[in-house]
Every structure is written in structure tokens, then in C-alpha cells.
N, CA, C and O atoms as a DFTB+ gen file, in Angstrom:
304 C
 N C O
     1  1     -39.815     -51.606      68.390
     2  2     -40.533     -52.361      67.383
     3  2     -39.597     -53.407      66.783
     4  3     -38.413     -53.159      66.553
     5  1     -40.156     -54.552      66.544
     6  2     -39.361     -55.624      65.954
     7  2     -39.373     -55.526      64.428
     8  3     -40.127     -54.752      63.838
     9  1     -38.524     -56.326      63.822
    10  2     -38.436     -56.334      62.362
    11  2     -39.741     -56.835      61.738
    12  3     -40.153     -56.350      60.684
    13  1     -40.380     -57.794      62.380
    14  2     -41.648     -58.325      61.852
    15  2     -42.732     -57.254      61.844
    16  3     -43.531     -57.190      60.910
    17  1     -42.769     -56.422      62.867
    18  2     -43.763     -55.352      62.896
    19  2     -43.495     -54.306      61.827
    20  3     -44.420     -53.815      61.181
    21  1     -42.230     -53.970      61.646
    22  2     -41.877     -52.991      60.615
    23  2     -42.252     -53.521      59.236
    24  3     -42.812     -52.786      58.422
    25  1     -41.947     -54.796      58.966
    26  2     -42.320     -55.396      57.685
    27  2     -43.829     -55.451      57.506
    28  3     -44.341     -55.212      56.412
    29  1     -44.543     -55.767      58.586
    30  2     -46.003     -55.816      58.494
    31  2     -46.571     -54.449      58.139
    32  3     -47.403     -54.339      57.238
    33  1     -46.129     -53.410      58.837
    34  2     -46.658     -52.076      58.563
    35  2     -46.270     -51.600      57.160
    36  3     -47.059     -50.930      56.493
    37  1     -45.065     -51.942      56.715
    38  2     -44.649     -51.573      55.365
    39  2     -45.505     -52.266      54.314
    40  3     -45.971     -51.630      53.369
    41  1     -45.712     -53.578      54.480
    42  2     -46.541     -54.319      53.513
    43  2     -47.994     -53.851      53.561
    44  3     -48.638     -53.724      52.520
    45  1     -48.506     -53.598      54.750
    46  2     -49.885     -53.117      54.863
    47  2     -50.046     -51.757      54.193
    48  3     -51.057     -51.495      53.541
    49  1     -49.046     -50.893      54.357
    50  2     -49.095     -49.584      53.710
    51  2     -49.078     -49.735      52.189
    52  3     -49.826     -49.053      51.488
    53  1     -48.225     -50.625      51.678
    54  2     -48.156     -50.859      50.235
    55  2     -49.483     -51.400      49.717
    56  3     -49.950     -50.980      48.658
    57  1     -50.099     -52.331      50.454
    58  2     -51.382     -52.899      50.030
    59  2     -52.460     -51.821      49.975
    60  3     -53.206     -51.737      48.998
    61  1     -52.545     -51.006      51.008
    62  2     -53.609     -49.993      51.068
    63  2     -53.410     -48.928      49.987
    64  3     -54.361     -48.559      49.296
    65  1     -52.187     -48.437      49.841
    66  2     -51.927     -47.380      48.855
    67  2     -52.157     -47.887      47.438
    68  3     -52.783     -47.203      46.628
    69  1     -51.659     -49.075      47.134
    70  2     -51.840     -49.585      45.775
    71  2     -53.300     -49.937      45.499
    72  3     -53.766     -49.769      44.372
    73  1     -54.028     -50.418      46.497
    74  2     -55.450     -50.715      46.291
    75  2     -56.256     -49.437      46.060
    76  3     -57.173     -49.419      45.239
    77  1     -55.916     -48.379      46.776
    78  2     -56.593     -47.097      46.547
    79  2     -56.262     -46.569      45.154
    80  3     -57.126     -46.012      44.478
    81  1     -55.007     -46.745      44.724
    82  2     -54.622     -46.315      43.383
    83  2     -55.375     -47.104      42.314
    84  3     -55.786     -46.545      41.297
    85  1     -55.553     -48.406      42.547
    86  2     -56.303     -49.239      41.589
    87  2     -57.728     -48.732      41.455
    88  3     -58.260     -48.648      40.348
    89  1     -58.344     -48.396      42.572
    90  2     -59.735     -47.958      42.542
    91  2     -59.888     -46.528      42.021
    92  3     -60.933     -46.187      41.468
    93  1     -58.870     -45.692      42.187
    94  2     -59.016     -44.277      41.864
    95  2     -58.547     -43.895      40.460
    96  3     -58.991     -42.881      39.921
    97  1     -57.663     -44.683      39.863
    98  2     -57.100     -44.273      38.579
    99  2     -58.049     -44.594      37.424
   100  3     -58.861     -45.516      37.490
   101  1     -57.913     -43.808      36.382
   102  2     -58.725     -44.036      35.190
   103  2     -57.947     -44.773      34.105
   104  3     -58.537     -45.274      33.147
   105  1     -56.625     -44.842      34.250
   106  2     -55.786     -45.545      33.292
   107  2     -55.815     -47.032      33.626
   108  3     -55.381     -47.432      34.706
   109  1     -56.316     -47.842      32.722
   110  2     -56.518     -49.262      32.987
   111  2     -55.203     -50.026      33.095
   112  3     -55.093     -50.950      33.901
   113  1     -54.216     -49.661      32.307
   114  2     -52.933     -50.373      32.340
   115  2     -52.236     -50.140      33.676
   116  3     -51.730     -51.085      34.282
   117  1     -52.204     -48.907      34.136
   118  2     -51.610     -48.619      35.440
   119  2     -52.384     -49.285      36.556
   120  3     -51.792     -49.739      37.536
   121  1     -53.677     -49.350      36.428
   122  2     -54.505     -50.019      37.426
   123  2     -54.195     -51.510      37.497
   124  3     -54.148     -52.079      38.587
   125  1     -53.985     -52.141      36.359
   126  2     -53.673     -53.572      36.336
   127  2     -52.314     -53.834      36.984
   128  3     -52.169     -54.782      37.754
   129  1     -51.330     -53.009      36.680
   130  2     -50.013     -53.226      37.263
   131  2     -49.985     -52.907      38.763
   132  3     -49.245     -53.547      39.510
   133  1     -50.761     -51.950      39.202
   134  2     -50.858     -51.703      40.645
   135  2     -51.623     -52.826      41.341
   136  3     -51.361     -53.130      42.505
   137  1     -52.554     -53.433      40.641
   138  2     -53.241     -54.609      41.183
   139  2     -52.248     -55.750      41.359
   140  3     -52.342     -56.513      42.320
   141  1     -51.300     -55.870      40.437
   142  2     -50.213     -56.839      40.540
   143  2     -49.411     -56.610      41.822
   144  3     -49.112     -57.561      42.545
   145  1     -49.069     -55.372      42.102
   146  2     -48.332     -55.037      43.327
   147  2     -49.180     -55.318      44.558
   148  3     -48.670     -55.806      45.566
   149  1     -50.464     -55.016      44.484
   150  2     -51.364     -55.288      45.606
   151  2     -51.402     -56.774      45.934
   152  3     -51.332     -57.154      47.103
   153  1     -51.512     -57.611      44.918
   154  2     -51.587     -59.049      45.158
   155  2     -50.279     -59.600      45.710
   156  3     -50.300     -60.469      46.583
   157  1     -49.144     -59.115      45.220
   158  2     -47.866     -59.579      45.753
   159  2     -47.652     -59.113      47.192
   160  3     -47.139     -59.872      48.015
   161  1     -48.035     -57.883      47.505
   162  2     -47.898     -57.399      48.875
   163  2     -48.828     -58.160      49.814
   164  3     -48.476     -58.415      50.966
   165  1     -49.998     -58.519      49.334
   166  2     -50.911     -59.323      50.139
   167  2     -50.331     -60.708      50.394
   168  3     -50.487     -61.255      51.486
   169  1     -49.670     -61.273      49.403
   170  2     -48.985     -62.552      49.609
   171  2     -47.866     -62.393      50.629
   172  3     -47.620     -63.303      51.422
   173  1     -47.193     -61.262      50.620
   174  2     -46.175     -60.989      51.636
   175  2     -46.760     -60.916      53.029
   176  3     -46.138     -61.368      53.990
   177  1     -47.958     -60.347      53.148
   178  2     -48.635     -60.325      54.454
   179  2     -48.997     -61.733      54.911
   180  3     -48.923     -62.042      56.101
   181  1     -49.384     -62.576      53.975
   182  2     -49.668     -63.970      54.329
   183  2     -48.415     -64.687      54.809
   184  3     -48.479     -65.496      55.734
   185  1     -47.283     -64.400      54.191
   186  2     -46.025     -65.011      54.628
   187  2     -45.683     -64.545      56.043
   188  3     -45.237     -65.339      56.872
   189  1     -45.892     -63.261      56.315
   190  2     -45.635     -62.755      57.657
   191  2     -46.568     -63.369      58.691
   192  3     -46.209     -63.480      59.863
   193  1     -47.753     -63.765      58.270
   194  2     -48.711     -64.398      59.179
   195  2     -48.491     -65.909      59.270
   196  3     -49.290     -66.625      59.873
   197  1     -47.386     -66.392      58.658
   198  2     -47.013     -67.809      58.654
   199  2     -48.051     -68.683      57.959
   200  3     -48.250     -69.839      58.334
   201  1     -48.702     -68.134      56.955
   202  2     -49.649     -68.882      56.132
   203  2     -49.014     -69.064      54.756
   204  3     -49.435     -68.449      53.776
   205  1     -47.998     -69.915      54.700
   206  2     -47.216     -70.065      53.475
   207  2     -48.032     -70.643      52.330
   208  3     -47.888     -70.210      51.187
   209  1     -48.886     -71.617      52.623
   210  2     -49.693     -72.222      51.562
   211  2     -50.642     -71.199      50.947
   212  3     -50.827     -71.171      49.730
   213  1     -51.236     -70.369      51.781
   214  2     -52.146     -69.337      51.261
   215  2     -51.376     -68.323      50.426
   216  3     -51.890     -67.842      49.417
   217  1     -50.159     -67.994      50.829
   218  2     -49.342     -67.046      50.060
   219  2     -48.975     -67.621      48.702
   220  3     -49.054     -66.925      47.689
   221  1     -48.576     -68.883      48.675
   222  2     -48.226     -69.517      47.401
   223  2     -49.462     -69.637      46.517
   224  3     -49.384     -69.420      45.308
   225  1     -50.591     -69.980      47.107
   226  2     -51.846     -70.063      46.352
   227  2     -52.227     -68.696      45.795
   228  3     -52.698     -68.590      44.663
   229  1     -52.022     -67.655      46.592
   230  2     -52.299     -66.288      46.149
   231  2     -51.474     -65.954      44.917
   232  3     -51.997     -65.401      43.949
   233  1     -50.205     -66.280      44.945
   234  2     -49.322     -65.954      43.830
   235  2     -49.660     -66.787      42.601
   236  3     -49.753     -66.255      41.495
   237  1     -49.843     -68.088      42.790
   238  2     -50.060     -68.970      41.636
   239  2     -51.413     -68.717      40.985
   240  3     -51.497     -68.583      39.764
   241  1     -52.467     -68.651      41.783
   242  2     -53.811     -68.534      41.215
   243  2     -54.129     -67.103      40.801
   244  3     -54.526     -66.864      39.660
   245  1     -53.960     -66.153      41.710
   246  2     -54.387     -64.797      41.396
   247  2     -53.400     -64.071      40.507
   248  3     -53.787     -63.514      39.480
   249  1     -52.124     -64.068      40.886
   250  2     -51.147     -63.349      40.076
   251  2     -50.877     -64.106      38.780
   252  3     -50.822     -63.506      37.707
   253  1     -50.710     -65.412      38.880
   254  2     -50.378     -66.193      37.703
   255  2     -51.538     -66.429      36.770
   256  3     -51.336     -66.556      35.563
   257  1     -52.742     -66.493      37.288
   258  2     -53.893     -66.828      36.453
   259  2     -54.815     -65.662      36.179
   260  3     -54.999     -65.261      35.029
   261  1     -55.383     -65.131      37.209
   262  2     -56.409     -64.097      37.058
   263  2     -55.829     -62.813      36.465
   264  3     -56.412     -62.223      35.556
   265  1     -54.677     -62.386      36.986
   266  2     -54.104     -61.137      36.490
   267  2     -53.660     -61.255      35.040
   268  3     -53.836     -60.318      34.262
   269  1     -53.089     -62.385      34.669
   270  2     -52.697     -62.591      33.268
   271  2     -53.939     -62.630      32.375
   272  3     -53.910     -62.114      31.257
   273  1     -55.016     -63.229      32.849
   274  2     -56.263     -63.240      32.111
   275  2     -56.800     -61.822      31.901
   276  3     -57.292     -61.494      30.821
   277  1     -56.704     -60.996      32.924
   278  2     -57.149     -59.614      32.793
   279  2     -56.280     -58.873      31.779
   280  3     -56.795     -58.117      30.955
   281  1     -54.955     -59.088      31.838
   282  2     -54.069     -58.453      30.863
   283  2     -54.374     -58.887      29.435
   284  3     -54.416     -58.056      28.528
   285  1     -54.585     -60.178      29.232
   286  2     -54.907     -60.654      27.883
   287  2     -56.248     -60.102      27.404
   288  3     -56.387     -59.754      26.231
   289  1     -57.223     -60.020      28.286
   290  2     -58.535     -59.460      27.904
   291  2     -58.385     -57.983      27.537
   292  3     -59.031     -57.504      26.605
   293  1     -57.539     -57.268      28.263
   294  2     -57.342     -55.859      27.944
   295  2     -56.614     -55.693      26.615
   296  3     -56.968     -54.822      25.821
   297  1     -55.600     -56.519      26.364
   298  2     -54.851     -56.414      25.123
   299  2     -55.679     -56.831      23.919
   300  3     -55.450     -56.348      22.810
   301  1     -56.640     -57.724      24.127
   302  2     -57.478     -58.187      23.035
   303  2     -58.415     -57.087      22.595
   304  3     -59.210     -57.284      21.677
């Protein structure tokens, strides 16, 4: 197995586990932070797929905008 395959399987495992944790947990704060990890790992998968623009867009729009909006709505 090459390094790219190992990284892909590691990132895919992180995405699946954290997404299941987001859906299964009842604690909203932990769910939001695991959603943060899910979005970053998904951006890592985009980088591995050589879709750099989509990865940067994922980080800027979803992590930088949507997730912060969810955190502010929860804190309010």
C-alpha cells in the first residue's frame, strides 16, 4: 500500500467515525466540535483527490462560516 492509500483510509475512517458521533451524541457542544473534525477531514480527502479549490472552499465557507454560525447560535 502506498502512502496516499494509507492517508485516504485514515481520513475516511476519521470522517465516518466523527460523522456517526455527530449523529449519535446528545451533547450539542461535543457534536459541534466533532462536526468541525468531520469538515476538516473531508477537506483533507479533497486534498488527496487533488481538488485543492474545493478543499479551500470547504474550509473557508463551511468551517469558517457555517460552523461558527452554529456555535454563535448555540451560545446565544
